[in-house]
C-alpha positions as CSV (number, residue, x, y, z in Angstrom):
1,M,0.0,0.0,0.0
2,D,1.5,3.4,-1.0
3,A,1.5,6.6,1.1
4,Q,-1.7,7.9,-0.7
5,E,-3.6,4.7,0.1
6,E,-2.5,4.8,3.7
7,D,-3.8,8.4,3.9
8,R,-7.2,7.3,2.4
9,V,-7.4,4.5,4.9
10,L,-6.8,6.8,7.8
11,S,-9.1,9.5,6.5
12,E,-11.9,7.0,6.2
13,A,-11.3,6.0,9.8
14,G,-12.4,9.6,10.6
15,F,-9.3,11.2,12.4
16,E,-6.2,13.3,11.6
17,P,-3.3,10.9,12.3
18,N,-0.1,12.8,12.1
19,L,1.9,14.3,15.0
20,N,4.4,15.0,12.2
21,D,3.9,13.6,8.6
22,D,7.6,14.2,7.6
23,L,8.5,10.6,8.0
24,G,5.9,9.3,5.4
25,Y,3.9,7.3,7.8
26,P,1.3,8.3,10.4
27,I,2.1,8.7,13.9
28,V,-1.2,8.9,16.0
29,A,-1.5,9.9,19.6
30,G,-4.6,9.8,21.7
31,T,-6.6,8.0,24.4
32,G,-8.5,4.8,23.7
33,L,-7.2,4.2,20.1
34,H,-8.6,0.7,19.6
35,E,-11.3,1.7,17.2
36,E,-8.8,3.9,15.2
37,V,-6.3,1.0,15.0
38,A,-8.9,-1.4,14.1
39,S,-10.2,0.8,11.2
40,F,-6.6,1.2,9.9
41,V,-5.9,-2.5,10.0
42,R,-9.3,-3.4,8.4
43,G,-8.8,-0.8,5.7
44,R,-5.7,-2.4,4.5
45,G,-7.8,-5.4,3.3
46,T,-4.9,-7.9,4.1
47,P,-4.4,-10.5,6.8
48,W,-3.0,-9.4,10.0
49,I,-1.4,-10.9,13.2
50,V,-1.0,-9.2,16.6
51,L,2.3,-9.9,18.5
52,C,2.3,-8.6,22.0
53,D,4.2,-8.5,25.3
54,A,2.8,-11.3,27.5
55,Q,2.5,-9.0,30.5
56,P,-1.2,-9.2,31.6
57,P,-2.2,-5.5,31.1
58,V,-0.6,-5.4,27.5
59,R,-2.1,-8.8,26.6
60,R,-5.5,-7.5,27.5
61,I,-5.0,-4.4,25.3
62,A,-3.9,-6.7,22.4
63,Q,-6.9,-9.1,22.9
64,R,-9.3,-6.2,23.0
65,L,-7.8,-4.7,19.9
66,A,-7.9,-8.0,18.0
67,A,-11.6,-8.4,18.9
68,S,-12.3,-4.9,17.6
69,I,-10.5,-5.8,14.3
70,G,-12.2,-9.0,13.8
71,G,-11.0,-12.2,12.0
72,S,-7.5,-13.1,10.7
73,L,-4.6,-14.7,12.5
74,G,-5.1,-13.8,16.2
75,V,-2.9,-12.7,19.1
76,V,0.5,-14.3,19.8
77,P,2.1,-13.2,23.2
78,F,5.7,-13.4,24.1
79,A,7.7,-13.1,27.4
80,L,9.9,-10.1,26.8
81,G,12.2,-7.8,28.7
82,E,15.7,-6.7,27.9
83,E,17.2,-10.1,28.9
84,R,15.0,-11.8,26.0
85,K,15.7,-9.0,23.5
86,R,17.9,-11.5,21.6
87,L,18.1,-13.2,18.2
88,S,16.8,-16.4,19.8
89,T,13.5,-14.7,20.7
90,V,13.4,-13.3,17.1
91,E,13.6,-17.0,15.9
92,Q,10.7,-17.9,18.1
93,V,8.6,-15.0,16.8
94,L,9.2,-16.0,13.2
95,E,8.4,-19.7,13.9
96,R,5.2,-18.6,15.6
97,M,4.3,-16.5,12.5
98,V,4.9,-19.4,10.2
99,A,2.7,-21.6,12.3
100,A,-0.1,-19.0,12.4
101,G,-0.1,-18.9,8.5
102,A,1.4,-15.4,8.0
103,D,2.5,-14.7,4.4
104,R,4.1,-11.8,2.6
105,S,0.9,-9.8,2.6
106,T,0.2,-10.1,6.3
107,L,0.4,-7.0,8.5
108,V,2.2,-7.5,11.8
109,L,0.8,-5.3,14.5
110,G,3.1,-5.1,17.6
111,V,1.6,-4.1,21.0
112,G,3.9,-3.2,23.9
113,G,6.8,-1.1,25.0
114,G,10.2,-0.3,23.6
115,V,11.6,-3.9,23.7
116,A,8.4,-5.1,21.8
117,S,8.8,-2.3,19.1
118,D,12.5,-3.2,18.6
119,L,12.1,-7.0,18.5
120,F,8.8,-7.3,16.7
121,G,9.9,-4.7,14.1
122,F,13.0,-6.5,13.4
123,A,11.2,-9.8,13.1
124,A,8.6,-8.3,10.6
125,A,11.7,-6.8,8.6
126,A,13.3,-10.3,8.5
127,Y,10.1,-12.4,7.8
128,M,10.0,-13.5,4.1
129,R,12.4,-10.6,3.5
130,G,9.9,-8.0,5.0
131,V,6.3,-7.7,5.7
132,P,4.5,-4.5,6.8
133,Y,4.6,-3.6,10.4
134,A,2.6,-1.2,12.7
135,H,2.9,-0.6,16.4
136,L,0.6,0.3,19.2
137,A,2.9,1.7,21.9
138,T,1.8,1.1,25.5
139,S,4.8,2.5,27.3
140,L,6.2,6.0,27.6
141,V,9.6,5.0,26.2
142,A,7.9,3.5,23.1
143,M,5.6,6.5,22.6
144,V,8.2,9.2,22.5
145,D,11.3,7.2,21.3
146,A,11.5,3.5,20.5
147,A,8.4,3.1,18.1
148,I,9.2,6.0,16.1
149,G,12.1,6.3,13.4
150,G,12.3,2.8,12.0
151,K,15.2,1.5,14.1
152,T,14.7,-2.1,15.0
153,G,17.0,-4.6,16.6
154,V,18.1,-6.8,19.3
155,D,21.1,-7.1,21.7
156,L,24.0,-9.4,21.3
157,R,26.1,-10.8,24.2
158,S,28.6,-8.1,23.2
159,G,26.4,-5.2,23.6
160,K,23.2,-3.3,23.0
161,N,21.3,-3.2,19.7
162,L,24.2,-4.6,17.7
163,A,21.9,-6.5,15.4
164,G,19.1,-4.8,13.5
165,V,18.0,-3.0,10.4
166,F,16.4,0.4,9.6
167,R,12.9,-0.3,8.4
168,D,10.0,2.1,8.6
169,P,6.7,1.0,10.1
170,V,3.5,1.7,8.2
171,A,2.0,3.4,11.3
172,V,2.6,4.2,14.9
173,F,-0.2,4.5,17.5
174,C,0.5,6.0,20.9
175,D,-2.3,5.2,23.2
176,V,-1.7,7.5,26.1
177,G,-4.5,6.0,28.0
178,A,-2.3,2.8,28.3
179,L,-0.1,4.8,30.8
180,D,-2.8,4.1,33.4
181,T,-1.8,0.6,33.4
182,L,1.9,1.3,34.1
183,P,3.5,1.4,37.6
184,F,4.9,4.9,38.5
185,R,8.3,3.5,38.2
186,S,7.9,2.7,34.5
187,I,6.5,6.1,33.8
188,R,9.3,7.8,35.8
189,E,11.9,5.8,33.7
190,G,10.2,6.7,30.5
191,L,10.6,10.3,31.5
192,A,14.3,10.0,31.0
193,E,13.7,10.0,27.2
194,I,11.6,13.0,27.5
195,V,14.1,14.9,29.5
196,K,16.6,14.0,26.8
197,A,14.3,15.6,24.3
198,G,13.9,18.6,26.5
199,I,17.7,19.1,26.6
200,I,17.8,18.8,22.7
201,E,14.9,21.0,22.0
202,G,15.5,23.7,24.5
203,D,13.6,25.9,26.8
204,E,10.0,25.4,25.7
205,L,9.9,21.7,26.5
206,F,12.4,21.9,29.2
207,D,10.6,24.7,31.1
208,S,7.3,22.7,30.8
209,L,9.0,19.7,32.4
210,E,10.4,21.8,35.3
211,N,6.9,23.3,35.9
212,L,5.3,19.9,35.8
213,A,7.9,17.9,37.8
214,P,6.5,18.8,41.3
215,H,3.1,17.6,40.5
216,P,1.6,14.1,40.6
217,F,1.8,12.3,37.3
218,S,-2.0,12.0,37.4
219,Q,-2.1,15.8,36.8
220,W,0.3,15.8,33.8
221,P,-1.1,16.6,30.3
222,W,0.4,13.4,28.8
223,L,-1.0,13.7,25.4
224,A,0.7,17.2,25.1
225,I,3.9,15.9,26.5
226,V,4.2,12.7,24.4
227,T,3.3,14.8,21.3
228,A,6.0,17.5,22.1
229,A,8.6,14.8,22.7
230,A,7.7,12.8,19.6
231,R,8.0,15.8,17.4
232,V,11.6,16.4,18.6
233,K,12.4,12.8,17.3
234,T,10.6,13.1,14.1
235,A,12.1,16.4,13.1
236,I,15.6,15.0,13.6
237,V,14.9,11.6,12.0
238,H,13.5,13.3,9.0
239,D,16.9,15.0,8.4
240,D,18.9,11.8,8.9
241,R,16.9,8.6,8.5
242,E,19.9,6.1,8.9
243,E,22.0,7.9,11.6
244,R,24.7,9.1,9.4
245,G,25.0,12.5,11.2
246,I,22.5,14.7,13.1
247,R,20.4,11.7,14.3
248,E,23.2,10.9,16.6
249,L,21.8,13.7,18.8
250,L,19.0,11.4,19.9
251,N,21.8,9.2,21.6
252,L,22.3,11.9,24.2
253,G,23.0,10.0,27.5
254,H,22.9,6.6,25.7
255,T,26.7,5.8,25.2
256,F,27.1,6.1,29.0
257,G,23.7,4.6,29.5
258,H,24.1,1.5,27.5
259,G,27.4,0.9,29.3
260,F,25.7,1.1,32.6
261,E,22.9,-1.3,31.3
262,Q,25.3,-3.9,30.1
263,A,27.8,-3.7,32.9
264,S,24.9,-4.2,35.4
265,G,23.7,-7.3,33.6
266,Y,20.6,-5.3,32.6
267,R,19.6,-5.0,36.3
268,I,19.5,-1.3,35.5
269,T,16.6,-0.7,33.3
270,H,17.0,1.4,30.0
271,G,15.2,4.4,31.3
272,A,17.2,4.5,34.6
273,A,20.3,4.1,32.5
274,V,19.4,6.9,30.3
275,A,18.9,9.2,33.3
276,L,22.3,8.2,34.6
277,G,23.7,8.8,31.1
278,L,22.3,12.4,31.1
279,R,24.1,13.2,34.3
280,A,27.3,11.6,33.0
281,A,27.0,13.3,29.6
282,G,26.8,16.6,31.6
283,L,29.8,15.9,33.6
284,L,31.8,15.0,30.5
285,A,30.6,18.2,28.9
286,L,31.7,20.2,32.0
287,R,35.1,18.5,32.0
288,T,35.6,19.5,28.3
289,K,34.4,23.0,28.9
290,R,31.3,22.8,26.7
291,F,28.6,23.1,29.4
292,S,28.0,25.7,32.2
293,A,27.8,24.7,35.8
294,H,24.5,26.5,36.0
295,E,22.8,24.5,33.2
296,H,24.2,21.3,34.4
297,L,22.8,22.0,37.8
298,R,19.4,22.8,36.2
299,V,19.3,19.3,34.5
300,L,20.3,17.7,37.8
301,A,17.4,19.5,39.5
302,L,15.0,18.2,37.1
303,L,16.2,14.6,37.3
304,A,16.0,14.9,41.1
305,L,12.4,16.4,41.1
306,L,11.4,13.4,38.9
307,R,13.1,11.1,41.3
308,L,15.3,9.7,38.5
309,P,18.6,7.9,39.6
310,M,21.8,9.8,39.3
311,R,24.3,7.6,41.1
312,T,25.5,4.0,40.4
313,S,27.7,1.7,42.3
314,L,29.3,0.1,39.2
315,E,33.0,-0.1,38.9
316,P,34.3,2.5,36.3
317,Q,36.4,0.0,34.5
318,A,33.6,-2.4,34.1
319,V,31.3,0.3,32.6
320,F,34.1,1.6,30.4
321,A,34.7,-1.9,29.0
322,A,31.0,-2.3,28.2
323,M,31.1,1.0,26.4
324,Q,33.7,-0.2,23.9
325,S,30.8,-2.0,21.9
326,D,29.0,1.2,21.3
327,K,27.7,1.5,17.8
328,K,28.9,5.1,17.4
329,K,32.6,4.2,17.6
330,R,34.7,5.3,14.6
331,G,38.2,4.2,14.2
332,G,38.2,2.4,17.5
333,K,37.3,5.6,19.3
334,L,34.3,6.3,21.4
335,R,32.2,9.3,20.3
336,F,29.8,11.1,22.6
337,V,26.7,13.4,22.4
338,L,27.3,16.2,24.8
339,P,25.3,19.3,25.7
340,R,26.7,22.8,25.2
341,A,23.5,24.4,26.5
342,I,20.0,23.4,27.0
343,G,18.8,23.6,23.4
344,D,22.3,23.2,21.9
345,V,23.7,19.7,21.8
346,E,26.8,18.4,19.8
347,Y,27.4,14.9,18.4
348,G,30.5,13.1,17.4
349,V,32.7,14.3,20.3
350,E,35.8,12.3,21.0
351,C,37.2,12.4,24.6
352,T,40.2,10.9,26.3
353,P,39.7,7.7,28.2
354,R,41.0,9.5,31.3
355,S,38.3,12.0,31.1
356,V,35.6,9.3,30.6
357,L,36.9,7.2,33.6
358,A,37.0,10.3,35.8
359,V,33.2,10.9,34.9
360,L,32.5,7.2,35.7
361,E,34.2,7.5,39.1
362,A,32.2,10.6,39.9
363,M,29.0,8.6,39.0
364,R,29.6,6.5,42.1
365,H,29.0,9.6,44.3
366,D,25.9,11.8,45.0
367,P,25.7,14.8,42.9
368,K,27.2,17.9,44.7
369,D,28.1,21.3,43.7
370,A,31.8,20.2,43.8
371,E,31.2,17.9,40.7
372,T,30.8,21.1,38.5
373,R,34.4,21.6,38.7
374,P,36.6,20.0,35.9
């Protein structure tokens, strides 16, 4: 189905879909999107299969959605989590698709969070050399980051996201109502990606987060926040679809963060690791005289208000070793994304191992004013 046909299907479903149409596929945000998703799937006129995270709240969403669509190949749940974001799980997904009778015309509809988006999207890209994929995001991380942009993949023993492909979905649906099913811890960790977007975007989004941070999550305008953060990502991805340059900005905090995840044996979740990585990136920017102490402390204050982690007990050498598998390395050298100011972020920065290890040592201690000194 070409882009014009996708637009026709969505128009007939009766809603305006796009947060940003620059990527060539609809990104829909709203509350209670079951009928909208069902109309989209039915409008394609092809077989479909739902792949979902097996967690009970997500599975219920997937089953309700399948009932709204009607017919076809049904719902197939999988136990997920970072520890199962592996090629072995992809093989299980592919075998289940074969058993269900999926063919080259089958639409794969993924339901779940960031791991589900990465893994199911990769499986769809590999199945019979590629079948169409859409995603219903049920976590904050997926809504503002993982499900958007066409990155799919899984982890290897050697590191995070080392196997994967760029392949755009045919649609992304962000059901903000699903956030009501998440524990506060999951929402708080998803906020790390939104803080990242705020640092990249600048004062309008960052100011909003500072104003909202003291208030209970139940009082947050989630649809507006998800939309604003997603627009930051879509604007950058539009200019660099395959991360050959400016898209690296979206990895702010991730070179450190992936190192924390891997060195912890993935006991540190992705969202928590990104929060730690944002502090670490700020510290490295201070050491290299890119960032001001005032703005660094402003970021730390926001992370503290959101009760995001800023300290780890991991050994610096273990984290540094884990960071060596980072995908952004060039010529054997780590490259970092560092802030120069809130709203001004630089990518492709090379730093000495001594500076990186000094930052990793500082991450073992509580943030204090003294850490702003190079």
